[in-house]
N, C-alpha and C positions, 0 to 999 in steps of 0.2 A: 573557316568555313568558306566556300565558293560556290556561287550560283552563276549560271551562265544563260544567256538568251539562246532559244532554239536556233541552230545553225552557226553557233559560234564554234571557234576552233582554238585550243589551248594545248599547252604541254607543261606539265609541272614537274619540276626536279627538286629533290630534297637532299639534305646533307647539312653541312655546316651553314650555307646559306640557301634559303629556300627560293627557288626562281620559278616564275610563271611567264611563259612566252605567249602572249596573246597574238594569234595570227590574224583572226578576224572576229567580228561580233561584238559583244559586250559581256563583262563580268563583274560581279559583285563580290568583295573580299571582306571578311572580316578577320583580321589578323591579331592574334594574341602574342604578346611579348614572352618569348620563352628562351632568350639568350642566342637565338639564331636571328640572323638578318633576313629580310624578305625583300626580294626585288622582282618588279615587274618589267619585262621588255616588251616594247611596243614598236615595232619597226626598229629604227636607230636609237629611239629614246630609251632611258632607263628610269624607272620610278622606285626610289627607295622608300618603303613602307615603314612608318614609325609608329607602330602600334595603333591601328585605326580601322575604321570601316570606310570603304571606297568603292567606286566604280570606275571602270576603264572602258572605253568604247573606242572602237575603230569605225570611222565614217569615211566616205569618199572624199578624199582631198585632205583630211585632218583626223587627229585622234583627239580624245577628251578625257580628262581626269576630273571627277568630282569626289570631294572628301566630305563624307557625312559625319564622322567624329575622328579626333586625333590629327595627325599631320603626315605629309608625304612631300618628298623632295623630287622634282622632276629635272633630270640632265638630259639635254638635247643639244647637240652641236656646239659644245663648249659653253652653253647658257645653262643656268639652273634657277628654278623658282621653288620656294617653299609654299606649299599649299596647305591651308589650315581648314578646320571644320567649318562647313557652310560656304566653302569657295570652290570654283571650278577654273580650269584653264584648258585651253586648246593648244595643240602642237601639231608641227608637220616635220618633214625631213630636214627643214632650214632652220626653223626657229619655234620659241616658245610665245605664245600670245600673252596679253596682260591677265593677271589674275582677276576674276570677277566674282561676284556674289552669285551663288547658285540658288535655284529654286529646288530645295530638296524633295519636296513632295513629288514635283513633276519628274526630277531626275530619278526617283525611286519607284516611280509609277508602274513601270514595266515588271518590277519584281514583286510588288505588293498588291498589284491589280487595282490600284486607284488612279 
């Protein structure tokens, strides 16, 4: 399941590995484990989705991953971080920031209307 904010731009490729390229905006993903890998490309960063609900957003100067349930692994510039449910991380073309606790209600407000 994918929901995106008005004005978002993305491309989805399916096959052995499901790939989503987020060009701009924000996307909510609910990924079911079905034997195929799921990867989200955000600029030079790659997010390996490990059966989860997550949001990825492109902001001016940085990108952001919020994991609502499950886990995801962010790879950027030789660094990687495992992000678990209730956590968020920002990253840019050079580095991945520290993992932080996420305000899930605020993070999901754009989608749920709250």
